[in-house]
N, C-alpha and C positions, 0 to 999 in steps of 0.2 A: 519730490518723490517721483521716480520713474513710473510710467504707466504701463499696465498690462491690459489690453482691451478684452472685454467679454464679448464673444461672438453673439450677434443678434439671435441666431438660430438657437443657441444654447439658452439664452434668456427666455425665449419663447417656450422651449421645452420645460424648463424649470417652472415657469408660471403655469403651464398646462397641467403639470403633475403636482402643483401646489407645494413645491419645495423651495420657495423663494428665500426662506431663512438661511439657506446654505451660503448665500452671498450677501447677507445683510450687513456684515462687518467689512465688506470689501474696501471701503474708503479708509479704514483704520489700519489696513495691512501694509507691510513693507513689500517691496518688489518681489523678493524671493518667496515670501509667504503667499502672495497672490499667485505666483506661478505654480506653487505646490497645490494650492486649493483648486486652481483651474484645471490642472492635470487630473486631479482626483475626481472632480465633477464630470469631466469629459469621459472618464472611463465608466461611468455608471450607465447601465442600460435601463433608462427610466421606465419604458413600457413594461419590461420584465419585472422590475422592482415593484411597480404599481400592482401587477397581478399577484405578486407575493404578499404585498401588504393587504390586499383585499382578502386573500385566502387566510392570512394569519388573524386579522382583526374580525372579519365577518364569518370566519369558519365556512367559507364557500366550498371547500373541498368535500366531496362526498365521503361519508363514513359508512362502513359496513356495520349494521346494527348487531350482527351476530358476534359473539365472543370468539376469541382465538380457539378456545376449547371445542367449539362447534365447527370450526373451519379447518383445523390442522389435521394432517395425516402423515404417516411415515414416508420416508423416501422410497422412490420406485427405481429411478435410474442411478444405480450406485455400483461401484466396483469395490468390494471389501478386500481387506488384506488376505492374501492367499493362505488357504488352510490345508490344501492337499496338492498332490503332484500335478493334477490337471490344471489347477489354478496357477500354480507356479510356472507351468509351461505357457499358459496364456500371458502371464506377465512378461516372460522372455520374448514372446512373439511381439507384444506391444513395444518392448524396448527396441527390438530390431526395426520395427516400422518407424519409431521415433528417430532412431539414428539415421535412417534413410531420409527423413524429412530434414534433419539437420544437415546431412551431406548435400542436399539440394539447395542449401542457402535460403530456405524459406522461413527462417525463424528470427525474430527479434526479441528483445527483452525490455521491460518497463519497470523502473524502480520509482516508488513514491518516497521521496526523501525531503519533505518539507518541514519536518519536525525538529525541534531542538531537544537537547538532553537535559532539560530543566528538572524533570522528575528524578533524574539520576545525579543531580548536583553537578552537571557537566555543561558549562556555558558555551557550547558550540553545537553545530549540527550533529544530530544523533549518529549519523553515519561515520563520523570521525571517532566515535567512542572506541577505546582500546579494549578488545575482548579476547585476543589470542592468549591462551593459558601460559605460553612461554615467551612469545615475542611481543605481546600487546598489539598484534595485528588489529587494525581497525576493521569495523564492519565493512566499510567501503573496500578495503584491500582484499578481504575474503571474497567479496562478490566479483571484483575485477579479476582476481586470479582464477576464479572458476571460468570466466569468459575467455581468458587467455588459453586455458587448457582446452575448452570446448572448440574454440576457433582453430587451434592447432590440430586437434584430433580430427576435425571434420573438414579442415582446409577451406574454411569459409570466413566471411566477415559477419559477425553478429552485431547489428546495431543496438546500442544501449541508450534508451530514452529515459532520462532522469528528471523527474519533476521536483523542482525545488520550491522555495517560497521566498518572498521578499526578505524574510529573516535569515534564510540559510544560503541564498544563491551565491553571493559574492565570496563568502568564506569557503563554500564547497568548491567553487571553481578554482580558487587560490590553492586549496588543499590538493586538488588533483594535479594542478600544474607543478606545485612544489615536489610532488612524488612521481612526476613524469607519467601521470595517468596509470601508475602501477603496471607499466609495461603494455598497456592496451593502446591501440592506435587512437589518437585523439579525434581523428576524423570519423570514427565510428561511435563517438559519444555525443549525445545531443541533450544539452541542458535547457530546460524551459521552466517557466514560472507558473505556479498555481494561481488561479484566479481568486478574486475577492468579491464579496458582496457587502453592502452596507447594513449596519444594524439600524433598526427603526424603533421609535417609541411605541410601546405596546398599547398606549391609550389613543394617541393621535395619528400614528402612521408616519410621523415626520422622521426623515433620516437624521440620525444623531451626529453631532459634532463632538469631538473630544476636546478641541480648542477652536479658536476663531479661524484657523487655517487648515484644520485636519478633520477629515470625516472618520467616523467610527466604522472601520472596515474589519472584516474577519475572513479567514480562508473559506472557500466555498466547498470544502470537503474533498475526499479523494475521488468522489464522483465528478468533480470539476476537471479531472484529468482529460475527459473527452474534448471539451471545448478548448482547453489549454493546448492540447495536441493540434487541434485544427487551427487555432489562432497562430501557432508557431510554424505552420506549414509542414508539420511532421507526418501527417497522414499521407500527404503527397510524397514525402520522402520514403515512406514505407512502400508506396505503390511503385516508385521508381526503382527501388531495390528488389522488387519482387518478393517482399515479405508477406506471407500469408497468415502466419500465426504469431501472436505476441504473448510472451510469458510475463506475467505480472507478479511482482512481490513488493513487500514493504521493507523498510530499512532496518527493522529491529531484530531480525531473525538470522543469526549467523549460520544456522543449519539448513537454510533453504537450498534446494538443489536446482540451480538455475537451468532453465530450458531442459528440464528432466525428460529424457527420451521415453521413459515409461509412460509418463503423463501425456506426452505428445502422441504416442502410439494409440493409447486408449481413446484420446480425443478424436483422432482420425478414424478409428474403427467405428465409433458411435456416430460419426458424422455430426459432431456437436459444434455449435457455434461458441459455446463457453463451457469450460470445465473448471471444477473447483476441488482443491484438496481439503480434506478434513482429517481430524484425529478424533478418537473416541474420548469423550469427556471423562475427566478424572472422577468427578462427582456430579450428582444431579444438579447441584446449585453452582457449579463452576461458572464464573462470569465470562462466558464466551458465547457469541451468537451461534445458533444452530441452523443447519440446513435441513429443511423439511418441506412438506407441501402444504400450501395454504390455498384453499378453494381449488384444489387439484393442480396447482401450479407450483413448481419448485422455486423456493426463494429462501433467503436468510432472515431469521427471526431473532431479534435482539433478546438477550437473556432477560432483560428487565420486563419483557412482554410475556414471559412464561411464569405462571405462578408455580410455587414449589410442588404442588400436587401433580400438575401436568408434567413438570420437568422430571419428576420421580417415577413416572409410569414405567412399568417393566412388562416385557412380553412373557410368554409361557416358559421360556428358558431362563428367565431371570435377568435378561439384558435390558438396558435402557431402551425405550422406544424412540426417544429423541436424543440420540447419542452423538450425532455428527457435528463436532465443534469446528467452526470456521477458523482457518489459520491465514486467511487473506493471501492465498496463492491461487492464481487463475491462469487459464489460457483463453485468449480471445481470438476468434477469427478477425482478420483485418476488416473484412466486409461488415461485420457486426459493428465495429467501431465507426465505420463510415456511416452506417445507417443511423446510429445513435447521435450523430452530430448534425443530422438533417433537421430542418424545421418540423416541429410537431412530434419529434421522436426522442426528445431529451429525457433524462432520468427524472424521477419525481424529486421534489424539493422537500426536505425535512425541516420543520420549524422547531426551534428551541427557545424557551422563555428564560432569559439570562439577566444577570446584573451587568450593566455596562456603564462605565464612567462617562459622563457627558457634560456638555455646556448647557445650562438651563436658560430660560428666557431672560433672566437678569444678567446673562453673560458670566455666570458663576460656575466654577467646576464642581460637579456633584458626584459623590460616590454613593450609589444607592444601597440601602440595607435590604431591599427586596428586589426580585426580578422586575426590571422596568423596560426590557427591550426584547424584540424578536431577532434572532439570528437565523440565517438560512444556510443550508448545506445539502450536498448530494453525496450519496454513497455508491461506490462503484459496483457493489454487489447487487444493487437494484437492476443491473443489466440482466441478471439471471432470468427473470420472468419474460424478458423480451427476446431471449435467445432460443433458437431451434435446438431441440434435443440436448438440453443442458445436462451435463454429466457430473457426478460426484465420485471422487476417488479417495479411498481411505489410505492413509500412510501411517507409519510408525512414529509416534510422537518423539521418542528418544532419538530417532535418527534425523527427523526433519523439522521439529518445532521446539526450539529452545530460546524464546525471545528475551530481549533485554527491555523490560517495560518499567519495572519498579526498582527503587533504590535498594530495598531489602525484601526478604521473603520469596514467595514464588515469582518466577519470571524476572529474576534480578540478575545482575552481573555474576554473582556467586553461583546461582543455580545454572546459568548458561555456561560458564566456564567449566563447571563440574561435568555437565552433560557433554561438552566437547571433549574433555579428557576421557570420559567413559566410552565415548564413541571411538576415539583413537585406540584405546586399550582393546576394544572389541575387534577392530581391524587388525591389530597386532596379533591377537590370539588366533583369528581366522587365518592369518598368514603363517602361523606356527612359531611366533616370536613370544618369548616371555618378557615381562617387564616388572619393575619394582612395584609392589602394590600401592605405594603412595606417590608414584612418579607423576609429575606434570608432563603431559605429552601433547604435542601439537604437530599436525600433519598439514603441510601446505597443499592447497588445491592444485598447485602446479605439479605436485607429485602424483596424486591420484584423486579421483572424484567419488569413488565408492570402494567398498571392501574387496570386491572381486578384482578390480584393477590394482589395488594395493597389494593383494596377495601374489599377483603375477610379477612383482618387482624383485622378489627374493632378497629382501634387505636383511642385513644382520644387525641386531640390536643388542647392546650390552645389558643384561637383565638387572644389573645392580645400579644402573643410572637412575637418578631421581629427577632428572630433567632431560627430556628427549625432544629434540626438534628435528623433524624430518622435512628437509628442504630439498630443492632440486639438486644441490651440490652433493648431498648424501646419496641421492639416487645415482648420480654419475659415478661417485666413488665406488659404489657397490657393483658397478658394471652391469 
């Protein structure tokens, strides 16, 4: 059997943190298994994991004894949907300012794309999911085509930082290569992997093994983005490119408006370090986190932390008091990201008590019936309380939030495609074009990014067509 040496320093570290069991099967392992286990152990930040274990088991984190009901209050720093001419003019001014920021080449984009389409019955990275109503354009293609349009309109390079995971990285990269990066310069796309943290036994604090050579690891949450960017050297890349603002979005929403100039403009006007888009909740009990103030500080509160009575509170006009549903669209100042990757400035860790398959002391594989382990993760929205002048901007759900989350029902492929068709019909109507009432319509982002831009193209559409695809070729034919 070939040998793989265990560094003495690593042995000492494992002993110091009482995790010697990780290597107790070393002599029984084959060469490749030893290498795999050694790499996994070397990736663990043992001092940090020890702090997490202490917090989880001993509950050493300070808890506020007051209930959320006593601590919560409505949003203060918020831009609502425009209701009058003055507010519409303010929106146009913000749009112009945002376009100037784009023109200056100061904007980059971040996509979180580590998830698979398992809940959709799709055994691939979720970004590969075909969602175009006519062409089956993938989510990835829709995003890249938006960036192609933005880069061309503003004559700039917009770097795209895409966080994958071990489960999605290779297939995502292969997909991009096979599709020639959807026409976007590959040198402006930066793939990097999400970090992981080990699961630990909730009784003993021992790091769990799934088998003799594999540690039970899980993704460290979308908040792990910060350290993953730093580890990959991408914050330095942002600095070198002169990027000052980062537009953040998640992979499941085909209606997102990448690098939205309106959002950029309001973000700039309010001198905000972090801005967040929200939509009005459909119902008081909709399962979406809400943005509010807690102890006088703006932050996102999980829907599970709001009881129904609090979630149903209404103001004197009958509107929900806690209405602002989070859609996971943000703008960060690069300087905020830099600050949050410094020692002592990281995001808080959230602890979840879960069932984790593991290897027991008898070297038997066990599938627990009850939660047996703690998992750790970070949430990117926890950056809001750490940001100066955090801003909330309300947007129209129909226009900007039609996610693909569930196989059926709300937020499913069916509802998302229907919303994309209805949006396209609205754009056609605003452009003075009639369409068949049951037509499937798809407008490429390469043609237009909003209704105003689309109306200026003066396209001619046959109103009896039941399938309408508006691609750049049609735009050229229309002259």
